[in-house]
N, C-alpha and C positions, 0 to 999 in steps of 0.2 A: 504493498499501501504506499503510495505517497502521499506527499504534505496537500495534493492538489484533490485529493479524493476526500479529503476530511474539511477543506476550506478554500475560502476564497483567498490567494495570496497573490500579496505587494510586496514590492521591495525598494529600498530608496538606499541612499548614503547618509543621511543624518535623519534621523525621526525624531520628533519633538512631542511628546505626550500632554497635552491640555493646553487649549489657546487663549488662557487670560494674558495678563499683561505679562508676566517672566515669559511664557511660552513663546506668545508672540516674538516678543525681543530676542528670543534664544533663535528664532527661526529666520527673522531677520539680518541678524549679526552672523549666521552662519553662512547665507546666503551672500553678505555681504563681504563677507570674507573667500569668496572663490568656487563655494560647495555648489554644484550644480543640482545636484538632484536632493533638496531637502522637503521634508514632507511633515505637518502639522496632523494631529487625530487627535479628534473633540468627542466625548458623548452627548453636547449639544451641537451650536455651531457661536465660533469663535464672534466675540463681541456683542453676544445675546445671552447669555449665561456667566456666571461664576462673582465673585466678589468684585473683580476689575471693573465690568462692565457697571455695575451699583456702586462704585467707589465716590465716598462721600466730599467731595469736590477738592481734599489736599492731598501734598505731598511735601513730607521733610526734605527739603533742599539745602543742603549746605553749599554757601558761593563762596568760590574759594578767593575771588578779589574781595570779599565784604568781611566774612566772618573767620573767625578766630579756631583752625582746626585742633590749637590743645583744647580748647572751652567745649568744644563739641564732644570732644571725645570725653573728656571730666564729667561733663554732665551725664551725656549717653550710658557713660559705665557705672556713676552715682543709681541713676534710674535703674540699670540692668543687673542689679546688685552684685555688681564687678566679675560676673560671671561672662563678661563677655569676651569674646575674641578679638584683642584688641586689632590685630593685624588685617580681621575682615573688616571691623569697624571702619580701620583706614580707608581700606579699599573704596568702601560703600560712600563714604563723605567725600573722598576725592573725585570719585568718577561720577556723580549723579548728574553733577548740573551739567555736563555736558551733554548729557543722553536729552536732559530737559530742554536745552536749546534745539538738539536733534528734533525733537516731539513736536514742539514749536514752529520747526520747520515742516512737519509734514500735517501741520494746521489743529496742532491742540490748543484750544483757545483758551490759554490762561489770562487772567487778570492782571489789567498795568496801569500802570500809574500814568499821569499826564505825560511827563517824560519819557515814556515807552518802556520805561525798567519794569519790573517784576514786581506788582502786591504781595507785600507779605503780612501775613499775619502770628500772632501768638497761639498755640495750641496747646494740647496735652502735655506736658513736660515743660512748659514755657511760661516765663514770669520777669518779672521786675530784676534787671542786673543779669540775665540770664541768654545766654545766645541762642537758644534752638526756636526756629522761624518754621512756618510754611507757607508754600506757595499755593493760589487758591488755581481752579480751571472751574468751566462752567457741566458740573455734575455730570450726568452720562454721557456727555458727547465723548469721554476720554478715549475710549476704545475704535471709535470710526475713524479716526486717520490712522489709527495703527493697524488696524485690518484692512485699509487699503494698499499700507507696504507689504501686508502678506502677498496680494494681489498684485502689485506692479512688481513683483521682484520675482513674479511666478512659483511661489510656494504652492507645492501639492497639497490638498487637504483632504482628509478625511474625515467628513463632518458625521455625526449621528452614530458613531462608533465607540463605544463603550469599552476600554481596554481593562482586562481583568487579571492578566499575567504576563511577567516579564520571561522571556523565551531564555533559558540559558541550557548552555551546553558547555562541559570541563570549565567550569566556573567565570562564564564569559558569557556576557548578554547580547543575545544574537536580533533581538526584537521582541516583540510582542504579540500576544491574544488576544482576541473578543470578539464583540458581535454587534451585527447590523442592529441598532434598536428600532429601525421600523418594521424588519421583515425576520428580525432573529437569525439570519444567517452568520455563521462564524467567520471569523476573518484575520488573517496573520499577516502582519507587515515586519519583513525583516528588512535588520539593517546593518549600517557597519557600526555605529554611534547612535545611542539611545539617550536624549534627554526627558528626566521625568519634571513635567510641572505644572501636574493634574491639580494644583492644591492641598488643602489640608482637610482638618475636620471642624465641622462646629455643631458635632451631632444631631445635624440635620433639627435644629433649635428653631425657633420662632423669628430670630435676626433676618429681616428682609435681604436677599440675595444667598443666603445662605444656605437655602434649603438642600441643595443638591451637595453639600459639601461632608463625604460620608467616611474621608481618610482612603480613599480608593488606594492612592499612590502609598499608602504606609503599609497596606494590605498585601499591595504587589509585594513590597519590598522585605513583608514577612515572609511570604511564602516563598520568594527566590533565595531567603538567607541573608541578604544585605545588612551591612550593618546599621544601628540606628543610634539616634540621641536628642537627648533633650525633651523625654516626654516625662518628667519628673515635674514640668510646670503645665501649667493650663491657662486658657486666655478663657477670660469672662465675660462677653459684652454683655451690654444693657441696652434695653429700648423700653419703648411705650409698650405697658402690657395692653392697652385696648385694640392696637394695632399696628400691624408693622410700619414701621419707618427708618429711618438711618438720619447720620449726622450728626451723633455726639460731639466729635470731634469740634465742628464748627458753630454748634449749641453752646459749647464752653469756653470757646476760644472769644464768642461777644458777649458772653459775660452770663449764660445759663448756672444755674445754683440749683446742687441736690438738696432738697428739703426733707424732713422726715414728718411724722404723723402729728406732732408739735408746731409742727411749721417753723423749725430749727435749722436752719445753715449751717449745718455738721461738718461738713469736709473738713474745711479749716481745722476744724477739732484734730482730724486724721493726720494732714499734710500741712502745717501751718506753712509753709514755703509757696506750693501751686495751689494749695485750695481747690476749689471745681476743678481746675486745670490737672489733676493729679493725673498719674497714670493709670491704667486700665487695672493692675493688678491690686493696688491701694484701692481706688473706685469700689471693687468688686468686695474688699474684703472687709472696707467700712461700711457699704450699706449690711452686708452680712451682720457684721457687728451689732450696726443700730436695728436689725430687727430681732437678734438673739435677747438684747436689752428691751425688747417689748416697745420700740418709737417706730415700728413698719404700720402702715407702708412708707413705700419711698417715692419723692415726686421728683421730676425736673420742672424748673418754674424760670419761665421765661417772660411773666409778663411785665417784667420793667421794660422790655426792649423799646427803645427807640424807634419812632419811623424808619431812620436809616438803617438800625440794624436791622428788623424786618425786612426790607429793600437788600440787602447784602444777601440775607437767607433765600430770599426769591432770584436772586443772581447766581449764586454759585449752587444753591441747592434745589433747583427748580422741582424736580420728583418729589422731596419731601414735602417741598412749600406745599404740593399741589395738595398733598395727602392731608398736612395741617390744615388745610384751606376748606377740603372735602369733610373732614372731621366736624369744621366749625370750630378749629383750636385759633387759625389763623384767619381773622376777618380784616380785608384792608390792609390798613399800615399796623396794624397792633396784633399780639397774643392772648387770648380774653381770659386763659384758664391754663392751669397745672396740667403737666402728663403725667398719669401714674404712671412709674417707673420701676423696673425690675430687670431681672435675667433673664436672657435671651438667647442662650446656648450656652456651650461649653466645649470645647477643645483645644486646636493648635493655632488655628488660624491668627496670622500676626504675630505669632507668641514663641510655642517650643517647639515641639518634636518634628523630625523627618529624617532625612537618610544624613548620615555623615559624610560632610562632603570635606573636600580641602579647597585651599584657596582658587581653585582651577575648575571648581565643583563636579569633580572626580567622585565619586561615592567609593565604596570597597571593592565593588565588584568591575572589571575591565568591560570596558563599552558603555557603562553606564554613567551619566551624570545625573543633576538633579538642581533646581534651581526654585524660590519663590515656597511656598508653604510646602512644598514636597520636601526640599530641605530644611536640615536644624537650624535653627536662626542662630547662625556665628556671630553675627552684629550684633548681639546681645544689648540691648539699651531702650533707647526711646520709644514709646508708643510699642511697648512691651518685650519682644526680644529681638530687637532691630531697628535700625533708624530710621522708622515708619514702613509700615508694609507695603506700600508700593514703592517705597524708595529700593526696599532688598527686592522685590520683585524685578525692578528696572535693571537694576546693578549685577543680578545673581544670574537673572535671563540672559543679558548681554554678554557676560563671562560665559558662561555654559556654553552659549553658540559659539563663541570665538574659539574657545578652547576645544572644543569638540571638533571643530573646521580646523585646527594644527593635527588632531589625531587620528581623524578618521580614516586617515588612508591606512596606516596600518594594520586595521581589522580588515580582514575578509568577510564577504556574504556568503553566510553558513548556513545549511538548512538545519532547523531544530529536529531533535530525535523523532520520530514518528510515533513510539508509543508515547513518549510524556504529553505529548499534543494530543493524541487520540484521548489519551486519561482526561487531559484538563478540557478537552472541549466537551465530555460527557459529562462531568461535572458544571461545567458553565451554564449548559442547555439543560440540565435534569430540572429544575424546577416548571419549567414548561410544559412537561412530560408527567407532572404529577397532574392526577385530577382534583386530588385534597389535600387538605396537609395547613401549614400554618402560612397565614397571610404576611409579608411582610412589612405591613403595617402596624401589625400585633407586636412584632420584635422591634421596630424601631421604637414604638411607644413605652415596651417592657424594660428596653437598654435606658431610653431617657429618664422612664422613673427610678432605674437604680440610681443612676450619676447628677443627675441635674437639681436633686436638694442642695442649698446654699450650704448644708453642715456635711456635704460629701466631699467635695473638690476645690472649694472654695474657703471652707474653716474645716478642715483634716483632723482626723485623728487615727488611728492604727484603726481602731474596731472599727469605722465606719468604713475605714478604705477598703478593709479586708471583708465586709459584710456585701461590699458593694461589687467586688472582686466575686467574690463566691456566686453570688446572684449572675455574673455576666456568666461564669464558666457553665453555670447552670444553663441561660440562655444559649449558649454555645453548643449544648450538650442536646438538649430538648428541643430547641426552634431550627438550627441549622441546615439538620438533617431533612428537615421537614417541609425546609419553606418552598410555596408554592408559586407559581407566576402564570396566570390566564392571558397573557399577552407579552408581547418585548418590551412594550412599559412595566408592568409590573416583574419583567427579569433585571430590569434597572433595578428597582425596589428590592427584588432579592437580596441583588449584589451588593447594594449599600447598605442594607443591614448586616452581611455578614461582614464588610469593611467596619463598616460601623463597632460590633463586638469586636472586632482585635483591633481597633485602635483603641476603643476604652479598656480594654485589658491592657495593653501596653501602659496607658496614662495612671493607671490604679498601681498597676506592679511598679511602675519606675516610682512613683510618689511615695510608695511604702519604704521604697530603698533611700530617700532622702529624708534626713531625719533630722531637720531643723525648719526654720521657718525663715523664708527670704521672700520670694514673688509670692508664693501661695503659703499662708498659714499653716502649720499644726499646734493643735493645744496641746498636744502631750510633748511635744518639742519647741517652746514658744522663742526659743533664743535663735537670733541672725548667729551661725556658727562660721566665722571667718580662721578658725583655728583650725578643723576638722573639716569643711563643706565647702571648702573656694573648691570646688572640683567638680565635671562633668561627669552625668551618669550616661556609660555608655551599653548599649545592650546588642546582643546577637541572638537571631534565632536559633533553637536548639531543640530539633524533635520539636513537642506540643509546648516548650516553655522555653524559657530566656535566659541567655548567660549574662550578666551583669558586672562592668568593671566601672572604675573610676579612674579621673584622668586630673591631674593637677590642673590649674588654668594657667598657660603660659604667661610669663613677666609682659609687659607692654611700657610704653611711656606714661600711661595712669596706672599709681601708686596706690596699693589696697593694705590697710592695717589687719592683722592677725590677731583680732580681738571677738570676744564673746559676749555676747547682750542681749537683753530682753526686747524682741521685735517691738519697736516704737508704736505699734498699732494697737497692741495688747495695752500697753502703758497711756495710751489716749483714752481707749474703752473703760480703762479703771481697773483693768483684770491683772492687778500686779502678782497671783497666787496661781494664774493661770500654769496647768501644767506639770503642775507640783505632781513629783514621783516619787 
């Protein structure tokens, strides 16, 4: 039996998996660096799904001609808990401005001042005396000029193809396998070099534009045996609990305030320096501590916005403004009531785990590169664990494409083992053949119920983490073998459910390993422990479990102190006895 008896078979020199900003930049840079055959595969259509399409109007961009590199690095290392790979951080900061200029040349509509210079605004992580600044663009327009570049450069596209597997032979990635989401046909795409940029996971939570983010790339890495890291931290975004919206970074940049049930603006108590512009880890932990203290629910208050600020919202966030207008919240040039605010997902987007990569975006497996949220956020710092989510996507995507272009010719196009492909094809399509079983939505809901409560992955404790892990393992054992799919659409959901179970297991296992409080709080280990835990946690799949090891944070120009102290958020909450053991 040949591969063509099992699947539609395509081939290319460089294959990019994922059509967001990171993947698009990877494909563009591979073509610009002379590779003739570059292909991009996406389970939807580039520019029509995923985080980048619905990005909320701001990019953290260091301007080499205006900003102090040392100041930005110091601030980002502070915000990142000093777990930053400073070599990566310097790369991100020094390269992003050039790519911003290139995007402006493509037609990305950045806001400008009267003199033509970029308009900049202080967002999360910034404040008086601090260097961090964001540039702004016109909301959903971001990806249109980028996707146009893909067309102009002749990048081949395999749209509406869900990739489920990395094809590995003799320890090298040879391409990918997956299925056509319209007709369920199995597909194989052979490549000399493969770039994984299929996003992270947000547990298919309620946050707008994140519902298709289930950790598909992470699950592929686990099945292939690729080394991963940074899953000991999670991102916890927040949003309106009444309806989907976006734009919290812009909301707080313009003066939005977090308010508790007593009407108190509480965030300055938890972060006296940044206040409401604090980073998402502090924001999420602070709101959890407020709820624990009985001062919930939480609100976002923009009722004090002046007409010029409302107009700025309309200009930068037209989609969010339309949502607020239709909900009766934005009326004319005023915001007329507070918004109920709460958790909207948990995972790795703009924050934590992914494939471990070098500064050339190489993974532990030859022939495989990773970028964006599919890669571990080595640039740990602002806006969670990178110098801004879009910033990281742009720079890591461009670097992955360029480096793959330098390397691809050393790899031959090879066929994967037929028996392996046949086995995976049967496993991938099996839910379509089941007449009865467990519906994917039921599995996804069960996973969310296990990990979404604020006292599991936000305010952590070993007992609660272990209880959630036990539940995830139970779901993997009882649900996954029985998933059924009525059509190819449901087949997508079935594989997203499996990816979600795998990534939540990674997050819970790694969370149990890190015995301190840093970007996420642990009630049983309440100290920031720079003596024992200035380390990355690296994991490698081994059979049905994982092997863990730690790696000391490399030295860099920003120095850190080897001290151990109670996390200041516990002190701010008045919980000085928390975690007594």
